Phi, psi and omega in degrees: 000146180272185185292320182292322179292318176297319180297318180293316186292313192268346180241336177268307189287309186289320178291329174294324177293323178293323176291326182287328180291329174248081195288336178294318175291323181294322182290327183277315194248017189293325183288343178263308186288326181292318177295323179296308182293326181287327177289322174296322177295322175296316182295310182289326182294326179272339176281319183238109186247027178258152187288330181296321180294323182285329174293320176294323181286341173297321178288330173295321177294324174298317180297314180294316183292326182279310188276343180272332186247003181234000000 
């Protein structure tokens, strides 16, 4: 997978699922948190374009999604 595909999968799709699982937070804060996480995903995705980093960052997304919204 290239950089754009990794960026889409690990920062758009999974973080959207974390917001969807806690829908009360998603409904209130989506215009702020979604732009924040997607901009961080753009920054990290273009700085580090190797697959190992994105697999490691998936667990960081799990950590952020679980402990920040539950």
